[in-house]
VMD Tcl script that draws the C-alpha trace (Angstrom):
set ca {
  {17.83 -46.94 123.50}
  {15.08 -49.36 122.53}
  {11.39 -48.61 122.75}
  {9.62 -50.86 125.27}
  {6.00 -51.75 124.53}
  {3.99 -54.12 126.72}
  {2.42 -56.99 124.73}
  {-1.09 -55.95 125.79}
  {-0.73 -52.37 124.50}
  {-2.63 -51.37 121.35}
  {-0.56 -49.17 119.03}
  {-2.38 -48.12 115.85}
  {-0.83 -47.25 112.49}
  {1.35 -44.20 111.90}
  {2.25 -43.77 115.57}
  {5.78 -42.49 116.15}
  {7.41 -43.39 119.47}
  {10.85 -41.97 120.28}
  {13.88 -43.90 121.50}
  {13.92 -44.95 125.14}
  {10.17 -44.58 125.67}
  {8.11 -47.15 127.58}
  {4.47 -48.02 126.91}
  {2.92 -50.11 129.69}
  {0.07 -52.62 129.86}
  {-3.31 -52.04 128.23}
  {-2.38 -48.63 126.86}
  {-4.23 -47.63 123.67}
  {-2.54 -45.12 121.35}
  {-4.57 -44.06 118.33}
  {-3.23 -43.45 114.84}
  {-1.01 -40.52 113.86}
  {0.07 -39.70 117.41}
  {3.65 -38.59 118.09}
  {5.46 -39.50 121.31}
  {8.96 -38.20 121.93}
  {12.06 -39.79 123.42}
  {12.38 -41.22 126.96}
  {8.67 -40.93 127.73}
  {6.64 -43.16 130.04}
  {2.99 -43.93 129.33}
  {1.40 -45.69 132.30}
  {-0.97 -48.61 132.25}
  {-4.52 -48.34 130.92}
  {-3.98 -44.86 129.49}
  {-5.80 -43.80 126.31}
  {-4.21 -41.34 123.86}
  {-6.40 -40.23 120.95}
  {-5.34 -39.75 117.35}
  {-3.13 -36.85 116.34}
  {-1.87 -36.03 119.85}
  {1.63 -34.55 120.03}
  {3.82 -35.40 123.03}
  {7.37 -34.12 123.53}
  {10.45 -35.71 125.10}
  {10.78 -37.00 128.68}
  {7.07 -36.77 129.40}
  {5.69 -38.89 132.25}
  {2.06 -39.97 131.89}
  {0.78 -42.08 134.76}
  {-1.98 -44.72 134.80}
  {-5.61 -44.23 133.71}
  {-5.05 -40.93 131.86}
  {-7.37 -39.90 129.00}
  {-5.83 -37.57 126.38}
  {-8.15 -36.52 123.56}
  {-7.50 -35.15 120.09}
  {-6.16 -31.57 119.79}
  {-3.94 -31.84 122.88}
  {-0.25 -30.91 122.63}
  {2.15 -31.76 125.46}
  {5.63 -30.25 125.42}
  {8.89 -31.60 126.88}
  {9.27 -32.58 130.52}
  {5.59 -32.56 131.47}
  {4.15 -34.79 134.20}
  {0.51 -35.90 133.97}
  {-0.56 -37.79 137.07}
  {-2.95 -40.73 137.35}
  {-6.60 -40.39 136.48}
  {-6.37 -37.06 134.65}
  {-8.89 -36.37 131.87}
  {-8.54 -33.91 128.98}
  {-11.51 -32.54 127.01}
  {-11.81 -30.89 123.60}
  {-15.48 -30.00 123.02}
  {-17.23 -27.24 124.94}
  {-20.74 -28.25 123.80}
  {-20.62 -32.04 123.30}
  {-23.54 -34.01 121.91}
  {-23.79 -37.68 120.95}
  {-26.19 -37.12 118.05}
  {-27.56 -34.58 115.63}
  {-30.37 -32.40 116.97}
  {-33.08 -34.76 115.65}
  {-31.48 -37.69 117.54}
  {-31.38 -39.75 114.33}
  {-27.65 -39.76 113.57}
  {-24.54 -40.12 115.66}
  {-22.14 -37.23 115.40}
  {-18.72 -38.34 114.10}
  {-15.76 -38.41 116.45}
  {-13.51 -36.67 113.95}
  {-12.41 -33.09 114.74}
  {-14.79 -30.37 113.57}
  {-15.45 -26.68 114.21}
  {-16.32 -27.51 117.83}
  {-12.95 -29.17 118.56}
  {-10.81 -26.89 120.71}
  {-7.08 -27.26 121.49}
  {-5.23 -27.57 124.77}
  {-1.50 -26.88 125.19}
  {0.56 -28.08 128.16}
  {3.87 -26.25 128.06}
  {7.32 -27.53 129.00}
  {7.96 -28.61 132.58}
  {4.36 -28.35 133.80}
  {2.85 -30.81 136.29}
  {-0.79 -31.87 136.43}
  {-1.73 -33.61 139.68}
  {-3.78 -36.77 140.05}
  {-7.46 -36.89 139.07}
  {-7.60 -33.49 137.38}
  {-10.05 -32.51 134.65}
  {-8.60 -30.21 132.00}
  {-10.92 -28.02 129.94}
  {-10.22 -26.89 126.41}
  {-9.16 -23.79 124.51}
  {-6.54 -23.09 127.18}
  {-2.82 -23.29 127.98}
  {-1.09 -24.63 131.08}
  {2.09 -22.58 131.22}
  {5.75 -23.50 131.60}
  {6.56 -25.18 134.92}
  {3.04 -24.47 136.19}
  {1.60 -26.91 138.71}
  {-2.04 -27.98 138.92}
  {-3.03 -29.47 142.29}
  {-4.65 -32.89 142.53}
  {-8.35 -33.10 141.83}
  {-8.56 -29.66 140.22}
  {-10.93 -28.60 137.45}
  {-9.04 -26.36 135.00}
  {-11.37 -24.08 133.02}
  {-8.97 -21.30 132.02}
  {-5.27 -20.90 131.23}
  {-2.69 -21.21 134.01}
  {0.26 -18.77 133.75}
  {3.90 -19.86 133.77}
  {5.15 -21.05 137.18}
  {1.72 -20.64 138.82}
  {0.24 -23.10 141.30}
  {-3.47 -23.58 140.52}
  {-5.88 -25.57 142.67}
  {-9.60 -26.01 143.19}
  {-13.00 -26.34 141.49}
  {-12.59 -24.34 139.32}
  {-8.83 -24.04 139.60}
  {-7.46 -20.65 140.64}
  {-3.87 -19.44 140.97}
  {-2.92 -19.43 144.64}
  {0.85 -19.07 144.38}
  {3.92 -19.74 142.27}
  {6.47 -22.54 142.16}
  {10.10 -23.05 141.14}
  {11.30 -25.17 138.24}
  {12.07 -27.82 140.86}
  {8.46 -27.77 142.13}
  {9.12 -26.01 145.44}
  {6.54 -23.38 146.48}
  {8.06 -19.91 146.07}
  {5.22 -17.69 147.22}
  {1.58 -17.99 148.20}
  {-0.44 -15.15 146.69}
  {-2.50 -13.02 149.09}
  {-6.20 -13.29 148.21}
  {-7.82 -10.54 146.14}
  {-4.77 -8.27 146.12}
  {-1.84 -7.57 143.83}
  {1.64 -8.84 144.63}
  {4.32 -6.24 145.25}
  {7.38 -6.50 143.02}
  {9.98 -8.69 144.67}
  {12.79 -11.15 144.08}
  {12.68 -14.65 145.55}
  {15.31 -17.37 145.82}
  {14.12 -20.97 145.92}
  {14.91 -22.50 149.30}
  {15.40 -25.93 147.70}
  {17.60 -25.29 144.66}
  {18.68 -21.63 144.79}
  {17.18 -20.47 141.49}
  {16.04 -16.86 141.57}
  {12.86 -15.25 140.27}
  {11.30 -11.81 139.98}
  {7.59 -11.53 140.73}
  {5.54 -8.50 139.76}
  {1.75 -8.46 139.93}
  {1.77 -12.29 139.91}
  {3.89 -12.48 136.74}
  {6.94 -14.68 137.33}
  {10.24 -14.07 135.51}
  {13.30 -16.29 135.79}
  {16.46 -14.45 136.85}
  {18.79 -17.46 136.92}
  {17.48 -20.07 134.45}
  {19.59 -23.23 134.18}
  {22.18 -22.98 131.41}
}
mol new
graphics top color blue
foreach p $ca { graphics top sphere $p radius 0.5 }
foreach p [lrange $ca 0 end-1] q [lrange $ca 1 end] { graphics top cylinder $p $q radius 0.2 }
display resetview
């Protein structure tokens, strides 16, 4: 399958784009970034240098992805989401006489979005954290710490309020400020089964 790149997109040198991927209008992809197969990068999205993106990733419009971000297979990043990579950003040196370079340094911190996760529209993603497998971050959330596998996290700052199936269906809403008794749950939408113990989610019937 051919790669489709809109004429207005800016693709810098040493960018690898996998077969079947589509890059839409006014996208800017910096040098040395890797994009897997069958991905979609929506209009007016910016992807910094050295970003690694897996296969079948859907990135909607107006997304900002900075250096040191890794996105695994099957992730969805909704419109207007912003990633960050510096906990203490400054434009200049302390004497205000010299711009700090944009290249990675000791202050650059990584972010990992694991396979199957979804990030809702207009989220802000902090750094030095992981968004777990098939986790879901609700729209408009501010993520300041890692989100466990299959958890639903929402709010400012985002907190885990429940867990979701691979298909995205809500499995269980966590009771506030208490532990969750060990139990097994079957997804009402697709029938996959999970074990939940103290908010840790384990797949019992993963797809083969």
